[in-house]
C-alpha positions as CSV (number, residue, x, y, z in Angstrom):
1,M,11.2,-29.7,2.7
2,K,14.7,-28.8,3.9
3,R,15.2,-25.1,4.5
4,T,18.0,-23.3,2.6
5,K,20.6,-21.2,4.3
6,T,18.9,-18.1,2.9
7,S,15.5,-19.0,4.3
8,K,17.1,-19.8,7.7
9,A,18.8,-16.4,7.7
10,W,15.5,-14.7,6.8
11,M,13.7,-16.5,9.6
12,K,16.4,-15.6,12.1
13,E,16.2,-11.9,11.0
14,H,12.4,-12.0,11.1
15,V,12.1,-13.4,14.6
16,S,14.6,-10.8,16.0
17,D,13.2,-7.9,13.9
18,F,12.3,-4.9,16.1
19,F,9.2,-4.1,14.0
20,V,8.0,-7.7,14.0
21,K,8.2,-7.7,17.8
22,Q,6.5,-4.2,18.0
23,A,3.7,-5.3,15.7
24,R,2.9,-8.3,18.0
25,K,3.0,-5.9,21.0
26,D,0.8,-3.3,19.4
27,G,-1.6,-5.7,17.9
28,Y,-0.8,-5.0,14.2
29,R,-1.0,-7.8,11.7
30,S,2.4,-7.1,10.2
31,R,5.5,-4.9,10.6
32,A,4.3,-3.0,7.5
33,A,2.0,-1.0,9.8
34,Y,5.0,1.1,10.9
35,K,5.8,2.2,7.3
36,L,2.3,3.8,7.0
37,L,2.5,5.2,10.5
38,E,5.8,6.9,9.9
39,I,4.6,8.4,6.6
40,T,1.3,9.6,8.0
41,E,3.1,11.1,11.0
42,R,5.4,13.0,8.7
43,D,3.0,14.0,5.9
44,H,-0.4,13.9,7.7
45,I,-2.2,11.9,5.0
46,L,-4.7,10.2,7.3
47,K,-7.3,12.3,9.0
48,S,-10.6,11.8,10.7
49,G,-13.6,11.4,8.4
50,M,-11.6,10.5,5.3
51,T,-12.5,7.8,2.7
52,V,-9.5,5.6,2.1
53,V,-9.0,2.8,-0.5
54,D,-6.3,0.3,0.5
55,L,-5.1,-1.8,-2.5
56,G,-3.2,-5.0,-1.8
57,A,-4.5,-4.9,1.8
58,A,-3.9,-8.4,3.2
59,P,-3.1,-9.2,5.9
60,G,-4.5,-5.9,6.9
61,S,-2.0,-3.8,8.8
62,W,-2.4,-0.7,6.6
63,S,-6.1,-1.0,6.9
64,Q,-5.8,-1.2,10.7
65,V,-3.8,2.0,10.8
66,A,-6.1,3.8,8.3
67,S,-9.3,2.7,10.1
68,Q,-7.9,4.0,13.5
69,K,-6.9,7.3,12.0
70,V,-10.2,8.0,10.0
71,A,-12.6,6.8,12.8
72,P,-15.3,7.3,13.8
73,K,-16.9,8.8,10.6
74,G,-14.4,7.8,7.9
75,R,-14.4,4.7,5.7
76,V,-11.7,2.2,4.7
77,I,-12.4,0.0,1.7
78,A,-9.7,-2.7,1.3
79,L,-9.1,-5.0,-1.7
80,D,-6.8,-8.0,-2.1
81,I,-6.7,-11.2,-4.1
82,L,-6.0,-13.1,-0.8
83,E,-8.4,-13.6,2.0
84,M,-8.3,-11.1,4.9
85,L,-9.8,-11.6,8.3
86,P,-12.4,-9.0,9.2
87,L,-11.4,-5.7,10.8
88,P,-13.6,-3.2,12.6
89,G,-14.4,-0.3,10.3
90,V,-13.0,-1.9,7.2
91,E,-15.0,-3.0,4.2
92,F,-13.2,-5.8,2.4
93,I,-13.4,-7.0,-1.2
94,Q,-11.6,-10.2,-2.2
95,G,-10.6,-10.0,-5.8
96,D,-7.8,-9.5,-8.3
97,F,-7.1,-5.8,-8.9
98,M,-5.9,-6.7,-12.4
99,E,-9.3,-7.9,-13.3
100,E,-12.3,-5.6,-14.2
101,I,-14.7,-7.5,-12.0
102,A,-12.8,-6.5,-8.9
103,L,-12.5,-2.9,-10.0
104,S,-16.2,-2.7,-10.7
105,E,-17.0,-4.0,-7.3
106,L,-14.7,-1.5,-5.8
107,R,-16.3,1.4,-7.7
108,E,-19.7,0.1,-6.6
109,Q,-18.6,0.0,-3.0
110,L,-17.6,3.7,-3.3
111,E,-21.2,4.5,-4.2
112,G,-20.1,7.4,-6.4
113,H,-18.0,9.0,-3.6
114,Q,-14.5,9.9,-4.5
115,P,-11.9,8.8,-2.0
116,D,-9.6,11.2,-0.3
117,L,-6.6,8.8,-0.2
118,V,-5.6,5.7,-2.2
119,I,-2.8,3.6,-0.6
120,S,-1.1,0.7,-2.3
121,D,1.4,-1.7,-0.8
122,M,0.8,-4.2,-3.6
123,A,3.7,-6.5,-4.7
124,P,3.7,-9.6,-7.0
125,N,4.8,-13.0,-5.9
126,M,8.5,-12.7,-6.4
127,S,10.2,-15.1,-8.8
128,G,13.8,-14.1,-7.9
129,I,14.4,-12.9,-11.5
130,A,15.1,-9.2,-10.8
131,V,14.1,-7.8,-14.2
132,S,10.9,-9.7,-14.3
133,D,10.0,-9.0,-10.7
134,Q,10.6,-5.2,-11.1
135,A,8.5,-5.1,-14.3
136,R,5.6,-6.9,-12.6
137,S,5.9,-4.6,-9.5
138,M,5.8,-1.5,-11.7
139,Y,2.8,-2.8,-13.6
140,L,0.9,-3.0,-10.3
141,A,2.0,0.5,-9.4
142,E,0.9,1.8,-12.8
143,L,-2.6,0.1,-12.3
144,A,-2.9,1.7,-8.8
145,F,-1.8,5.1,-10.2
146,A,-4.4,4.9,-13.0
147,F,-7.1,4.0,-10.4
148,A,-6.1,6.9,-8.2
149,M,-6.2,9.4,-11.1
150,E,-9.6,8.1,-12.1
151,Q,-11.2,7.9,-8.6
152,L,-9.5,10.4,-6.3
153,N,-11.1,13.7,-5.5
154,Y,-9.2,16.7,-6.6
155,S,-6.5,17.5,-4.1
156,G,-6.7,13.9,-3.0
157,N,-3.5,11.9,-2.2
158,F,-1.9,8.7,-3.4
159,L,0.7,6.5,-1.7
160,V,2.3,3.6,-3.6
161,K,5.1,1.1,-3.1
162,V,7.6,0.9,-6.0
163,F,10.9,-0.8,-6.6
164,Q,13.9,1.1,-8.0
165,G,14.7,-0.1,-11.5
166,R,14.4,0.5,-15.2
167,D,10.9,2.1,-15.2
168,F,11.2,4.0,-12.0
169,D,12.2,7.4,-13.5
170,Q,9.3,7.3,-16.0
171,F,6.8,6.4,-13.3
172,L,8.1,9.3,-11.1
173,R,7.6,11.7,-14.0
174,D,4.0,10.4,-14.5
175,M,3.3,10.9,-10.8
176,R,4.7,14.5,-11.0
177,A,2.4,15.2,-13.9
178,G,-0.6,14.0,-11.9
179,F,0.0,15.6,-8.5
180,N,1.0,19.0,-7.3
181,N,3.9,17.5,-5.3
182,V,5.5,14.1,-5.2
183,A,7.7,13.0,-2.2
184,I,9.9,9.9,-2.0
185,R,9.8,8.1,1.3
186,K,11.9,5.2,2.7
187,P,10.4,4.4,6.1
188,K,12.6,3.0,8.9
189,A,10.5,-0.2,8.8
190,S,11.7,-0.8,5.2
191,R,14.6,-3.2,5.4
192,D,17.9,-1.6,4.3
193,R,18.7,-4.3,1.7
194,S,15.3,-3.8,0.0
195,N,15.1,-1.5,-3.0
196,E,11.5,-0.6,-2.2
197,L,10.5,3.0,-1.9
198,Y,7.2,4.7,-1.4
199,L,6.0,7.5,-3.7
200,L,3.6,10.0,-2.2
201,G,1.5,12.1,-4.6
202,L,0.1,15.1,-2.8
203,G,-2.8,17.1,-4.3
204,K,-4.2,15.5,-7.4
205,K,-4.3,18.0,-10.2
């Protein structure tokens, strides 16, 4: 299939991207690792011994960062609808987060323990229709938020990717109702043209 000008431009940018090159050098599976690294360096959300749930984990760069930070006594439980190659210190569940069977397996894996941190970098397959893509992205964020409110221990934290759009303000209000403090983060590894943001809920009420 012939590549479009847009896909060629994306490939050129991707190949020359500083964070893509750095990920290869540092052994991370994707440039997304540096988003989580920057946030945890600023907000100290990953600490030794924690239990972390990583939603939408594939290809695994956030799980890599989390497992390094919580080692040796912590746990990382990762879930994604896509396959993910094994990672040391990471328990992986392949399943659709929107289906109860995957949620049940995730709860079972937690063995009654409440996680200290839930992280979600989930995003739907983009259709290119902005209104539809934003709505589907927000639905995933809402599901992740509901899971965090159900499963997190009190004072636990929640980090979620969202896209600015029609439902953003309401979601931000919901987050503020559920956590003592909510911070908005735009890491350097987030491309400037992207309208993605990360909301960090600190201290579940």
